N, CA, C, O and CB atoms as a CASP TS submission, in Angstrom:
PFRMAT TS
TARGET T0000
AUTHOR 0000-0000-0000
METHOD Language model
MODEL 1
PARENT N/A
ATOM      1  N   GLU     1       0.817  -1.195   0.000  1.00  0.00           N
ATOM      2  CA  GLU     1       0.000   0.000   0.000  1.00  0.00           C
ATOM      3  C   GLU     1       0.861   1.260   0.000  1.00  0.00           C
ATOM      4  O   GLU     1       0.419   2.324  -0.433  1.00  0.00           O
ATOM      5  CB  GLU     1      -0.930  -0.002   1.200  1.00  0.00           C
ATOM      6  N   MET     2       2.079   1.133   0.483  1.00  0.00           N
ATOM      7  CA  MET     2       2.981   2.271   0.555  1.00  0.00           C
ATOM      8  C   MET     2       3.263   2.804  -0.847  1.00  0.00           C
ATOM      9  O   MET     2       3.888   2.127  -1.663  1.00  0.00           O
ATOM     10  CB  MET     2       4.294   1.881   1.261  1.00  0.00           C
ATOM     11  N   GLY     3       2.798   4.020  -1.118  1.00  0.00           N
ATOM     12  CA  GLY     3       3.086   4.655  -2.390  1.00  0.00           C
ATOM     13  C   GLY     3       2.431   4.014  -3.591  1.00  0.00           C
ATOM     14  O   GLY     3       2.948   4.131  -4.702  1.00  0.00           O
ATOM     15  N   ARG     4       1.321   3.345  -3.408  1.00  0.00           N
ATOM     16  CA  ARG     4       0.734   2.649  -4.553  1.00  0.00           C
ATOM     17  C   ARG     4       0.148   3.617  -5.575  1.00  0.00           C
ATOM     18  O   ARG     4      -0.005   3.255  -6.741  1.00  0.00           O
ATOM     19  CB  ARG     4      -0.343   1.689  -4.083  1.00  0.00           C
ATOM     20  N   TYR     5      -0.180   4.835  -5.166  1.00  0.00           N
ATOM     21  CA  TYR     5      -0.745   5.804  -6.105  1.00  0.00           C
ATOM     22  C   TYR     5       0.294   6.292  -7.110  1.00  0.00           C
ATOM     23  O   TYR     5      -0.050   6.624  -8.244  1.00  0.00           O
ATOM     24  CB  TYR     5      -1.326   6.990  -5.348  1.00  0.00           C
ATOM     25  N   ASP     6       1.553   6.337  -6.708  1.00  0.00           N
ATOM     26  CA  ASP     6       2.586   6.768  -7.650  1.00  0.00           C
ATOM     27  C   ASP     6       2.923   5.675  -8.665  1.00  0.00           C
ATOM     28  O   ASP     6       3.627   5.932  -9.642  1.00  0.00           O
ATOM     29  CB  ASP     6       3.846   7.178  -6.894  1.00  0.00           C
ATOM     30  N   LEU     7       2.432   4.478  -8.442  1.00  0.00           N
ATOM     31  CA  LEU     7       2.665   3.368  -9.372  1.00  0.00           C
ATOM     32  C   LEU     7       1.515   3.189 -10.363  1.00  0.00           C
ATOM     33  O   LEU     7       1.610   2.394 -11.297  1.00  0.00           O
ATOM     34  CB  LEU     7       2.874   2.076  -8.596  1.00  0.00           C
ATOM     35  N   LYS     8       0.452   3.918 -10.157  1.00  0.00           N
ATOM     36  CA  LYS     8      -0.787   3.715 -10.900  1.00  0.00           C
ATOM     37  C   LYS     8      -0.608   3.702 -12.422  1.00  0.00           C
ATOM     38  O   LYS     8      -1.156   2.827 -13.093  1.00  0.00           O
ATOM     39  CB  LYS     8      -1.763   4.784 -10.529  1.00  0.00           C
ATOM     40  N   ASN     9       0.130   4.633 -12.965  1.00  0.00           N
ATOM     41  CA  ASN     9       0.257   4.754 -14.424  1.00  0.00           C
ATOM     42  C   ASN     9       1.576   4.217 -14.966  1.00  0.00           C
ATOM     43  O   ASN     9       1.941   4.520 -16.102  1.00  0.00           O
ATOM     44  CB  ASN     9       0.112   6.194 -14.828  1.00  0.00           C
ATOM     45  N   LYS    10       2.281   3.441 -14.190  1.00  0.00           N
ATOM     46  CA  LYS    10       3.582   2.900 -14.614  1.00  0.00           C
ATOM     47  C   LYS    10       3.392   1.550 -15.307  1.00  0.00           C
ATOM     48  O   LYS    10       2.451   0.822 -14.992  1.00  0.00           O
ATOM     49  CB  LYS    10       4.538   2.749 -13.396  1.00  0.00           C
ATOM     50  N   PRO    11       4.272   1.214 -16.242  1.00  0.00           N
ATOM     51  CA  PRO    11       4.230  -0.122 -16.857  1.00  0.00           C
ATOM     52  C   PRO    11       4.509  -1.200 -15.805  1.00  0.00           C
ATOM     53  O   PRO    11       5.183  -0.949 -14.806  1.00  0.00           O
ATOM     54  CB  PRO    11       5.263  -0.223 -18.019  1.00  0.00           C
ATOM     55  N   GLU    12       3.990  -2.377 -16.041  1.00  0.00           N
ATOM     56  CA  GLU    12       4.082  -3.472 -15.065  1.00  0.00           C
ATOM     57  C   GLU    12       5.528  -3.804 -14.689  1.00  0.00           C
ATOM     58  O   GLU    12       5.822  -4.020 -13.513  1.00  0.00           O
ATOM     59  CB  GLU    12       3.403  -4.717 -15.619  1.00  0.00           C
ATOM     60  N   ILE    13       6.419  -3.847 -15.657  1.00  0.00           N
ATOM     61  CA  ILE    13       7.817  -4.200 -15.369  1.00  0.00           C
ATOM     62  C   ILE    13       8.481  -3.143 -14.488  1.00  0.00           C
ATOM     63  O   ILE    13       9.299  -3.473 -13.630  1.00  0.00           O
ATOM     64  CB  ILE    13       8.611  -4.367 -16.679  1.00  0.00           C
ATOM     65  N   ILE    14       8.132  -1.881 -14.698  1.00  0.00           N
ATOM     66  CA  ILE    14       8.675  -0.792 -13.878  1.00  0.00           C
ATOM     67  C   ILE    14       8.106  -0.887 -12.464  1.00  0.00           C
ATOM     68  O   ILE    14       8.822  -0.660 -11.488  1.00  0.00           O
ATOM     69  CB  ILE    14       8.348   0.596 -14.508  1.00  0.00           C
ATOM     70  N   LYS    15       6.825  -1.219 -12.355  1.00  0.00           N
ATOM     71  CA  LYS    15       6.196  -1.372 -11.034  1.00  0.00           C
ATOM     72  C   LYS    15       6.921  -2.430 -10.211  1.00  0.00           C
ATOM     73  O   LYS    15       7.191  -2.233  -9.026  1.00  0.00           O
ATOM     74  CB  LYS    15       4.704  -1.747 -11.181  1.00  0.00           C
ATOM     75  N   GLU    16       7.233  -3.553 -10.850  1.00  0.00           N
ATOM     76  CA  GLU    16       7.912  -4.642 -10.145  1.00  0.00           C
ATOM     77  C   GLU    16       9.269  -4.196  -9.623  1.00  0.00           C
ATOM     78  O   GLU    16       9.638  -4.513  -8.492  1.00  0.00           O
ATOM     79  CB  GLU    16       8.079  -5.852 -11.066  1.00  0.00           C
ATOM     80  N   LYS    17      10.010  -3.463 -10.443  1.00  0.00           N
ATOM     81  CA  LYS    17      11.333  -2.996 -10.026  1.00  0.00           C
ATOM     82  C   LYS    17      11.237  -1.979  -8.892  1.00  0.00           C
ATOM     83  O   LYS    17      12.046  -2.004  -7.965  1.00  0.00           O
ATOM     84  CB  LYS    17      12.075  -2.382 -11.213  1.00  0.00           C
ATOM     85  N   ILE    18      10.258  -1.091  -8.962  1.00  0.00           N
ATOM     86  CA  ILE    18      10.074  -0.092  -7.908  1.00  0.00           C
ATOM     87  C   ILE    18       9.711  -0.768  -6.599  1.00  0.00           C
ATOM     88  O   ILE    18      10.274  -0.446  -5.552  1.00  0.00           O
ATOM     89  CB  ILE    18       8.987   0.924  -8.302  1.00  0.00           C
ATOM     90  N   VAL    19       8.773  -1.703  -6.653  1.00  0.00           N
ATOM     91  CA  VAL    19       8.350  -2.414  -5.443  1.00  0.00           C
ATOM     92  C   VAL    19       9.510  -3.215  -4.864  1.00  0.00           C
ATOM     93  O   VAL    19       9.715  -3.211  -3.651  1.00  0.00           O
ATOM     94  CB  VAL    19       7.157  -3.345  -5.747  1.00  0.00           C
ATOM     95  N   GLN    20      10.267  -3.898  -5.707  1.00  0.00           N
ATOM     96  CA  GLN    20      11.418  -4.672  -5.242  1.00  0.00           C
ATOM     97  C   GLN    20      12.442  -3.763  -4.565  1.00  0.00           C
ATOM     98  O   GLN    20      12.997  -4.116  -3.525  1.00  0.00           O
ATOM     99  CB  GLN    20      12.071  -5.427  -6.415  1.00  0.00           C
ATOM    100  N   GLY    21      12.691  -2.603  -5.150  1.00  0.00           N
ATOM    101  CA  GLY    21      13.622  -1.645  -4.557  1.00  0.00           C
ATOM    102  C   GLY    21      13.153  -1.153  -3.203  1.00  0.00           C
ATOM    103  O   GLY    21      13.954  -0.991  -2.282  1.00  0.00           O
ATOM    104  N   ARG    22      11.854  -0.915  -3.079  1.00  0.00           N
ATOM    105  CA  ARG    22      11.301  -0.459  -1.794  1.00  0.00           C
ATOM    106  C   ARG    22      11.406  -1.542  -0.729  1.00  0.00           C
ATOM    107  O   ARG    22      11.695  -1.254   0.433  1.00  0.00           O
ATOM    108  CB  ARG    22       9.836  -0.035  -1.961  1.00  0.00           C
ATOM    109  N   ILE    23      11.172  -2.775  -1.125  1.00  0.00           N
ATOM    110  CA  ILE    23      11.281  -3.894  -0.180  1.00  0.00           C
ATOM    111  C   ILE    23      12.722  -4.045   0.292  1.00  0.00           C
ATOM    112  O   ILE    23      12.971  -4.207   1.486  1.00  0.00           O
ATOM    113  CB  ILE    23      10.788  -5.212  -0.828  1.00  0.00           C
ATOM    114  N   GLU    24      13.667  -3.993  -0.634  1.00  0.00           N
ATOM    115  CA  GLU    24      15.083  -4.127  -0.274  1.00  0.00           C
ATOM    116  C   GLU    24      15.528  -2.997   0.647  1.00  0.00           C
ATOM    117  O   GLU    24      16.275  -3.227   1.598  1.00  0.00           O
ATOM    118  CB  GLU    24      15.956  -4.148  -1.535  1.00  0.00           C
ATOM    119  N   LYS    25      15.076  -1.789   0.370  1.00  0.00           N
ATOM    120  CA  LYS    25      15.431  -0.644   1.216  1.00  0.00           C
ATOM    121  C   LYS    25      14.889  -0.838   2.629  1.00  0.00           C
ATOM    122  O   LYS    25      15.592  -0.583   3.606  1.00  0.00           O
ATOM    123  CB  LYS    25      14.887   0.670   0.612  1.00  0.00           C
ATOM    124  N   ARG    26      13.656  -1.283   2.735  1.00  0.00           N
ATOM    125  CA  ARG    26      13.036  -1.486   4.057  1.00  0.00           C
ATOM    126  C   ARG    26      13.748  -2.595   4.827  1.00  0.00           C
ATOM    127  O   ARG    26      13.966  -2.463   6.031  1.00  0.00           O
ATOM    128  CB  ARG    26      11.536  -1.828   3.906  1.00  0.00           C
ATOM    129  N   LEU    27      14.110  -3.675   4.157  1.00  0.00           N
ATOM    130  CA  LEU    27      14.815  -4.768   4.823  1.00  0.00           C
ATOM    131  C   LEU    27      16.185  -4.325   5.320  1.00  0.00           C
ATOM    132  O   LEU    27      16.621  -4.748   6.391  1.00  0.00           O
ATOM    133  CB  LEU    27      14.962  -5.955   3.877  1.00  0.00           C
ATOM    134  N   LYS    28      16.870  -3.474   4.550  1.00  0.00           N
ATOM    135  CA  LYS    28      18.167  -2.956   4.989  1.00  0.00           C
ATOM    136  C   LYS    28      18.018  -2.105   6.242  1.00  0.00           C
ATOM    137  O   LYS    28      18.874  -2.137   7.126  1.00  0.00           O
ATOM    138  CB  LYS    28      18.824  -2.137   3.874  1.00  0.00           C
ATOM    139  N   GLU    29      16.934  -1.348   6.316  1.00  0.00           N
ATOM    140  CA  GLU    29      16.690  -0.521   7.494  1.00  0.00           C
ATOM    141  C   GLU    29      16.439  -1.381   8.729  1.00  0.00           C
ATOM    142  O   GLU    29      16.757  -0.975   9.847  1.00  0.00           O
ATOM    143  CB  GLU    29      15.501   0.410   7.252  1.00  0.00           C
ATOM    144  N   MET    30      15.871  -2.565   8.529  1.00  0.00           N
ATOM    145  CA  MET    30      15.510  -3.433   9.648  1.00  0.00           C
ATOM    146  C   MET    30      16.629  -4.394  10.044  1.00  0.00           C
ATOM    147  O   MET    30      16.642  -4.882  11.174  1.00  0.00           O
ATOM    148  CB  MET    30      14.274  -4.219   9.301  1.00  0.00           C
ATOM    149  N   SER    31      17.550  -4.670   9.156  1.00  0.00           N
ATOM    150  CA  SER    31      18.616  -5.638   9.400  1.00  0.00           C
ATOM    151  C   SER    31      19.787  -4.976  10.122  1.00  0.00           C
ATOM    152  O   SER    31      20.302  -3.961   9.653  1.00  0.00           O
ATOM    153  CB  SER    31      19.089  -6.265   8.075  1.00  0.00           C
ATOM    154  N   LEU    32      20.211  -5.528  11.245  1.00  0.00           N
ATOM    155  CA  LEU    32      21.309  -4.961  12.022  1.00  0.00           C
ATOM    156  C   LEU    32      22.583  -4.852  11.205  1.00  0.00           C
ATOM    157  O   LEU    32      23.237  -3.808  11.220  1.00  0.00           O
ATOM    158  CB  LEU    32      21.562  -5.799  13.257  1.00  0.00           C
ATOM    159  N   MET    33      22.944  -5.896  10.500  1.00  0.00           N
ATOM    160  CA  MET    33      24.225  -5.925   9.798  1.00  0.00           C
ATOM    161  C   MET    33      24.294  -4.904   8.657  1.00  0.00           C
ATOM    162  O   MET    33      25.389  -4.519   8.245  1.00  0.00           O
ATOM    163  CB  MET    33      24.478  -7.318   9.253  1.00  0.00           C
ATOM    164  N   ASP    34      23.154  -4.467   8.148  1.00  0.00           N
ATOM    165  CA  ASP    34      23.124  -3.485   7.065  1.00  0.00           C
ATOM    166  C   ASP    34      22.974  -2.051   7.560  1.00  0.00           C
ATOM    167  O   ASP    34      23.096  -1.110   6.777  1.00  0.00           O
ATOM    168  CB  ASP    34      21.998  -3.806   6.121  1.00  0.00           C
ATOM    169  N   GLN    35      22.712  -1.878   8.850  1.00  0.00           N
ATOM    170  CA  GLN    35      22.535  -0.534   9.392  1.00  0.00           C
ATOM    171  C   GLN    35      23.875   0.175   9.540  1.00  0.00           C
ATOM    172  O   GLN    35      24.904  -0.470   9.743  1.00  0.00           O
ATOM    173  CB  GLN    35      21.818  -0.593  10.742  1.00  0.00           C
ATOM    174  N   PRO    36      23.864   1.505   9.438  1.00  0.00           N
ATOM    175  CA  PRO    36      25.120   2.248   9.596  1.00  0.00           C
ATOM    176  C   PRO    36      25.618   2.206  11.039  1.00  0.00           C
ATOM    177  O   PRO    36      24.833   2.206  11.987  1.00  0.00           O
ATOM    178  CB  PRO    36      24.934   3.702   9.150  1.00  0.00           C
ATOM    179  N   TYR    37      26.931   2.172  11.179  1.00  0.00           N
ATOM    180  CA  TYR    37      27.584   2.211  12.490  1.00  0.00           C
ATOM    181  C   TYR    37      27.402   3.616  13.058  1.00  0.00           C
ATOM    182  O   TYR    37      27.649   4.600  12.360  1.00  0.00           O
ATOM    183  CB  TYR    37      29.113   1.830  12.388  1.00  0.00           C
ATOM    184  N   ILE    38      26.977   3.720  14.300  1.00  0.00           N
ATOM    185  CA  ILE    38      26.607   5.008  14.886  1.00  0.00           C
ATOM    186  C   ILE    38      27.773   5.994  14.951  1.00  0.00           C
ATOM    187  O   ILE    38      27.558   7.204  14.877  1.00  0.00           O
ATOM    188  CB  ILE    38      26.053   4.794  16.271  1.00  0.00           C
ATOM    189  N   ARG    39      28.986   5.501  15.087  1.00  0.00           N
ATOM    190  CA  ARG    39      30.148   6.395  15.192  1.00  0.00           C
ATOM    191  C   ARG    39      30.744   6.762  13.834  1.00  0.00           C
ATOM    192  O   ARG    39      31.528   7.706  13.738  1.00  0.00           O
ATOM    193  CB  ARG    39      31.214   5.748  16.047  1.00  0.00           C
ATOM    194  N   ASP    40      30.382   6.031  12.797  1.00  0.00           N
ATOM    195  CA  ASP    40      30.855   6.321  11.439  1.00  0.00           C
ATOM    196  C   ASP    40      29.753   5.894  10.472  1.00  0.00           C
ATOM    197  O   ASP    40      29.689   4.732  10.069  1.00  0.00           O
ATOM    198  CB  ASP    40      32.221   5.578  11.123  1.00  0.00           C
ATOM    199  N   GLN    41      28.899   6.823  10.107  1.00  0.00           N
ATOM    200  CA  GLN    41      27.724   6.525   9.294  1.00  0.00           C
ATOM    201  C   GLN    41      28.061   5.979   7.906  1.00  0.00           C
ATOM    202  O   GLN    41      27.198   5.403   7.244  1.00  0.00           O
ATOM    203  CB  GLN    41      26.893   7.762   9.151  1.00  0.00           C
ATOM    204  N   SER    42      29.298   6.155   7.463  1.00  0.00           N
ATOM    205  CA  SER    42      29.677   5.638   6.145  1.00  0.00           C
ATOM    206  C   SER    42      29.990   4.144   6.191  1.00  0.00           C
ATOM    207  O   SER    42      30.176   3.517   5.148  1.00  0.00           O
ATOM    208  CB  SER    42      30.885   6.403   5.608  1.00  0.00           C
ATOM    209  N   MET    43      30.048   3.573   7.392  1.00  0.00           N
ATOM    210  CA  MET    43      30.397   2.163   7.575  1.00  0.00           C
ATOM    211  C   MET    43      29.181   1.393   8.118  1.00  0.00           C
ATOM    212  O   MET    43      28.537   1.837   9.068  1.00  0.00           O
ATOM    213  CB  MET    43      31.617   2.017   8.540  1.00  0.00           C
ATOM    214  N   ALA    44      28.879   0.254   7.516  1.00  0.00           N
ATOM    215  CA  ALA    44      27.803  -0.603   8.008  1.00  0.00           C
ATOM    216  C   ALA    44      28.332  -1.477   9.144  1.00  0.00           C
ATOM    217  O   ALA    44      29.542  -1.666   9.276  1.00  0.00           O
ATOM    218  CB  ALA    44      27.223  -1.482   6.861  1.00  0.00           C
ATOM    219  N   ILE    45      27.435  -2.000   9.953  1.00  0.00           N
ATOM    220  CA  ILE    45      27.816  -2.880  11.063  1.00  0.00           C
ATOM    221  C   ILE    45      28.579  -4.093  10.527  1.00  0.00           C
ATOM    222  O   ILE    45      29.543  -4.545  11.145  1.00  0.00           O
ATOM    223  CB  ILE    45      26.561  -3.338  11.860  1.00  0.00           C
ATOM    224  N   GLU    46      28.154  -4.610   9.395  1.00  0.00           N
ATOM    225  CA  GLU    46      28.844  -5.754   8.788  1.00  0.00           C
ATOM    226  C   GLU    46      30.307  -5.412   8.489  1.00  0.00           C
ATOM    227  O   GLU    46      31.198  -6.231   8.713  1.00  0.00           O
ATOM    228  CB  GLU    46      28.124  -6.190   7.492  1.00  0.00           C
ATOM    229  N   ASP    47      30.546  -4.204   7.986  1.00  0.00           N
ATOM    230  CA  ASP    47      31.919  -3.760   7.709  1.00  0.00           C
ATOM    231  C   ASP    47      32.721  -3.623   8.997  1.00  0.00           C
ATOM    232  O   ASP    47      33.905  -3.957   9.033  1.00  0.00           O
ATOM    233  CB  ASP    47      31.909  -2.423   6.954  1.00  0.00           C
ATOM    234  N   LEU    48      32.080  -3.134  10.050  1.00  0.00           N
ATOM    235  CA  LEU    48      32.742  -2.992  11.347  1.00  0.00           C
ATOM    236  C   LEU    48      33.172  -4.349  11.889  1.00  0.00           C
ATOM    237  O   LEU    48      34.280  -4.491  12.406  1.00  0.00           O
ATOM    238  CB  LEU    48      31.814  -2.293  12.350  1.00  0.00           C
ATOM    239  N   VAL    49      32.302  -5.342  11.772  1.00  0.00           N
ATOM    240  CA  VAL    49      32.626  -6.693  12.241  1.00  0.00           C
ATOM    241  C   VAL    49      33.789  -7.262  11.428  1.00  0.00           C
ATOM    242  O   VAL    49      34.707  -7.856  11.994  1.00  0.00           O
ATOM    243  CB  VAL    49      31.385  -7.625  12.139  1.00  0.00           C
ATOM    244  N   LYS    50      33.757  -7.086  10.112  1.00  0.00           N
ATOM    245  CA  LYS    50      34.854  -7.581   9.261  1.00  0.00           C
ATOM    246  C   LYS    50      36.172  -6.892   9.606  1.00  0.00           C
ATOM    247  O   LYS    50      37.226  -7.528   9.618  1.00  0.00           O
ATOM    248  CB  LYS    50      34.523  -7.361   7.771  1.00  0.00           C
ATOM    249  N   GLN    51      36.109  -5.602   9.882  1.00  0.00           N
ATOM    250  CA  GLN    51      37.303  -4.855  10.261  1.00  0.00           C
ATOM    251  C   GLN    51      37.868  -5.391  11.576  1.00  0.00           C
ATOM    252  O   GLN    51      39.080  -5.559  11.708  1.00  0.00           O
ATOM    253  CB  GLN    51      36.986  -3.352  10.384  1.00  0.00           C
ATOM    254  N   ALA    52      36.999  -5.657  12.540  1.00  0.00           N
ATOM    255  CA  ALA    52      37.442  -6.195  13.827  1.00  0.00           C
ATOM    256  C   ALA    52      38.021  -7.598  13.655  1.00  0.00           C
ATOM    257  O   ALA    52      38.995  -7.948  14.321  1.00  0.00           O
ATOM    258  CB  ALA    52      36.276  -6.222  14.831  1.00  0.00           C
ATOM    259  N   GLN    53      37.436  -8.398  12.774  1.00  0.00           N
ATOM    260  CA  GLN    53      37.958  -9.746  12.516  1.00  0.00           C
ATOM    261  C   GLN    53      39.381  -9.683  11.984  1.00  0.00           C
ATOM    262  O   GLN    53      40.245 -10.441  12.425  1.00  0.00           O
ATOM    263  CB  GLN    53      37.059 -10.493  11.520  1.00  0.00           C
ATOM    264  N   SER    54      39.626  -8.787  11.044  1.00  0.00           N
ATOM    265  CA  SER    54      40.975  -8.698  10.484  1.00  0.00           C
ATOM    266  C   SER    54      41.957  -8.073  11.476  1.00  0.00           C
ATOM    267  O   SER    54      43.133  -8.436  11.506  1.00  0.00           O
ATOM    268  CB  SER    54      40.955  -7.885   9.189  1.00  0.00           C
ATOM    269  N   GLN    55      41.473  -7.146  12.276  1.00  0.00           N
ATOM    270  CA  GLN    55      42.340  -6.482  13.252  1.00  0.00           C
ATOM    271  C   GLN    55      42.787  -7.439  14.352  1.00  0.00           C
ATOM    272  O   GLN    55      43.952  -7.436  14.750  1.00  0.00           O
ATOM    273  CB  GLN    55      41.622  -5.287  13.868  1.00  0.00           C
ATOM    274  N   PHE    56      41.852  -8.259  14.842  1.00  0.00           N
ATOM    275  CA  PHE    56      42.155  -9.152  15.956  1.00  0.00           C
ATOM    276  C   PHE    56      42.507 -10.571  15.522  1.00  0.00           C
ATOM    277  O   PHE    56      42.996 -11.362  16.328  1.00  0.00           O
ATOM    278  CB  PHE    56      40.989  -9.198  16.891  1.00  0.00           C
ATOM    279  N   GLY    57      42.262 -10.896  14.258  1.00  0.00           N
ATOM    280  CA  GLY    57      42.561 -12.235  13.770  1.00  0.00           C
ATOM    281  C   GLY    57      41.660 -13.293  14.373  1.00  0.00           C
ATOM    282  O   GLY    57      42.046 -14.456  14.496  1.00  0.00           O
ATOM    283  N   GLU    58      40.470 -12.891  14.745  1.00  0.00           N
ATOM    284  CA  GLU    58      39.506 -13.804  15.370  1.00  0.00           C
ATOM    285  C   GLU    58      38.231 -13.861  14.537  1.00  0.00           C
ATOM    286  O   GLU    58      37.924 -12.937  13.784  1.00  0.00           O
ATOM    287  CB  GLU    58      39.185 -13.360  16.824  1.00  0.00           C
ATOM    288  N   ASN    59      37.495 -14.960  14.684  1.00  0.00           N
ATOM    289  CA  ASN    59      36.197 -15.095  14.046  1.00  0.00           C
ATOM    290  C   ASN    59      35.160 -14.458  14.968  1.00  0.00           C
ATOM    291  O   ASN    59      34.770 -15.061  15.968  1.00  0.00           O
ATOM    292  CB  ASN    59      35.855 -16.598  13.747  1.00  0.00           C
ATOM    293  N   ILE    60      34.720 -13.268  14.647  1.00  0.00           N
ATOM    294  CA  ILE    60      33.773 -12.529  15.479  1.00  0.00           C
ATOM    295  C   ILE    60      32.388 -12.666  14.874  1.00  0.00           C
ATOM    296  O   ILE    60      32.203 -12.467  13.673  1.00  0.00           O
ATOM    297  CB  ILE    60      34.178 -11.029  15.607  1.00  0.00           C
ATOM    298  N   GLN    61      31.415 -13.007  15.713  1.00  0.00           N
ATOM    299  CA  GLN    61      30.030 -13.139  15.271  1.00  0.00           C
ATOM    300  C   GLN    61      29.129 -12.362  16.218  1.00  0.00           C
ATOM    301  O   GLN    61      29.350 -12.349  17.429  1.00  0.00           O
ATOM    302  CB  GLN    61      29.603 -14.630  15.205  1.00  0.00           C
ATOM    303  N   VAL    62      28.116 -11.717  15.663  1.00  0.00           N
ATOM    304  CA  VAL    62      27.112 -11.043  16.476  1.00  0.00           C
ATOM    305  C   VAL    62      26.068 -12.090  16.826  1.00  0.00           C
ATOM    306  O   VAL    62      25.377 -12.607  15.947  1.00  0.00           O
ATOM    307  CB  VAL    62      26.472  -9.805  15.726  1.00  0.00           C
ATOM    308  N   ARG    63      25.957 -12.396  18.090  1.00  0.00           N
ATOM    309  CA  ARG    63      24.992 -13.408  18.523  1.00  0.00           C
ATOM    310  C   ARG    63      23.720 -12.787  19.071  1.00  0.00           C
ATOM    311  O   ARG    63      22.641 -13.371  18.963  1.00  0.00           O
ATOM    312  CB  ARG    63      25.610 -14.305  19.572  1.00  0.00           C
ATOM    313  N   ARG    64      23.841 -11.610  19.657  1.00  0.00           N
ATOM    314  CA  ARG    64      22.662 -10.908  20.161  1.00  0.00           C
ATOM    315  C   ARG    64      23.005  -9.431  20.283  1.00  0.00           C
ATOM    316  O   ARG    64      24.172  -9.041  20.278  1.00  0.00           O
ATOM    317  CB  ARG    64      22.191 -11.492  21.536  1.00  0.00           C
ATOM    318  N   PHE    65      21.979  -8.635  20.390  1.00  0.00           N
ATOM    319  CA  PHE    65      22.178  -7.202  20.551  1.00  0.00           C
ATOM    320  C   PHE    65      20.971  -6.615  21.268  1.00  0.00           C
ATOM    321  O   PHE    65      19.917  -7.245  21.352  1.00  0.00           O
ATOM    322  CB  PHE    65      22.398  -6.509  19.179  1.00  0.00           C
ATOM    323  N   VAL    66      21.135  -5.419  21.777  1.00  0.00           N
ATOM    324  CA  VAL    66      20.065  -4.711  22.467  1.00  0.00           C
ATOM    325  C   VAL    66      19.768  -3.450  21.676  1.00  0.00           C
ATOM    326  O   VAL    66      20.677  -2.747  21.234  1.00  0.00           O
ATOM    327  CB  VAL    66      20.453  -4.377  23.951  1.00  0.00           C
ATOM    328  N   ARG    67      18.507  -3.179  21.506  1.00  0.00           N
ATOM    329  CA  ARG    67      18.086  -1.998  20.753  1.00  0.00           C
ATOM    330  C   ARG    67      17.629  -0.926  21.733  1.00  0.00           C
ATOM    331  O   ARG    67      16.756  -1.166  22.567  1.00  0.00           O
ATOM    332  CB  ARG    67      16.949  -2.347  19.744  1.00  0.00           C
ATOM    333  N   PHE    68      18.221   0.251  21.628  1.00  0.00           N
ATOM    334  CA  PHE    68      17.832   1.379  22.456  1.00  0.00           C
ATOM    335  C   PHE    68      17.055   2.372  21.601  1.00  0.00           C
ATOM    336  O   PHE    68      17.383   2.602  20.437  1.00  0.00           O
ATOM    337  CB  PHE    68      19.071   2.050  23.104  1.00  0.00           C
ATOM    338  N   VAL    69      16.021   2.956  22.198  1.00  0.00           N
ATOM    339  CA  VAL    69      15.233   3.968  21.519  1.00  0.00           C
ATOM    340  C   VAL    69      15.332   5.247  22.332  1.00  0.00           C
ATOM    341  O   VAL    69      15.112   5.239  23.543  1.00  0.00           O
ATOM    342  CB  VAL    69      13.747   3.517  21.339  1.00  0.00           C
ATOM    343  N   LEU    70      15.657   6.335  21.673  1.00  0.00           N
ATOM    344  CA  LEU    70      15.791   7.616  22.333  1.00  0.00           C
ATOM    345  C   LEU    70      14.479   7.995  23.013  1.00  0.00           C
ATOM    346  O   LEU    70      13.429   8.036  22.372  1.00  0.00           O
ATOM    347  CB  LEU    70      16.215   8.696  21.332  1.00  0.00           C
ATOM    348  N   GLY    71      14.544   8.270  24.312  1.00  0.00           N
ATOM    349  CA  GLY    71      13.363   8.665  25.067  1.00  0.00           C
ATOM    350  C   GLY    71      12.515   7.504  25.559  1.00  0.00           C
ATOM    351  O   GLY    71      11.442   7.727  26.121  1.00  0.00           O
ATOM    352  N   GLU    72      12.962   6.285  25.365  1.00  0.00           N
ATOM    353  CA  GLU    72      12.203   5.112  25.782  1.00  0.00           C
ATOM    354  C   GLU    72      12.117   5.039  27.304  1.00  0.00           C
ATOM    355  O   GLU    72      13.105   5.311  27.986  1.00  0.00           O
ATOM    356  CB  GLU    72      12.842   3.832  25.222  1.00  0.00           C
ATOM    357  N   ASP    73      10.977   4.683  27.838  1.00  0.00           N
ATOM    358  CA  ASP    73      10.712   4.527  29.273  1.00  0.00           C
ATOM    359  C   ASP    73      10.834   5.828  30.053  1.00  0.00           C
ATOM    360  O   ASP    73      11.048   5.796  31.265  1.00  0.00           O
ATOM    361  CB  ASP    73      11.653   3.512  29.857  1.00  0.00           C
ATOM    362  N   ILE    74      10.707   6.950  29.399  1.00  0.00           N
ATOM    363  CA  ILE    74      10.696   8.241  30.089  1.00  0.00           C
ATOM    364  C   ILE    74       9.255   8.729  30.118  1.00  0.00           C
ATOM    365  O   ILE    74       8.581   8.804  29.091  1.00  0.00           O
ATOM    366  CB  ILE    74      11.642   9.290  29.384  1.00  0.00           C
ATOM    367  N   GLU    75       8.806   9.055  31.313  1.00  0.00           N
ATOM    368  CA  GLU    75       7.424   9.535  31.433  1.00  0.00           C
ATOM    369  C   GLU    75       7.364  10.842  32.147  1.00  0.00           C
ATOM    370  O   GLU    75       6.279  11.393  32.337  1.00  0.00           O
ATOM    371  CB  GLU    75       6.562   8.530  32.151  1.00  0.00           C
TER
END
């Protein structure tokens, strides 16, 4: 439903590509490894992990994480 009005007069093949692009963008926003590193927005978390692996010579894996939301639990 997101933006379906802007697709109304587009050819079917173009619609598919636009929708696919929107889905991929949304998944990147939701995936931890694709999100930008907070201290260096030009670097993704995946790149940070790879950099740490090469720096320390260890196999580093993200097993869990905690998500913080600005202003959460403040009343």
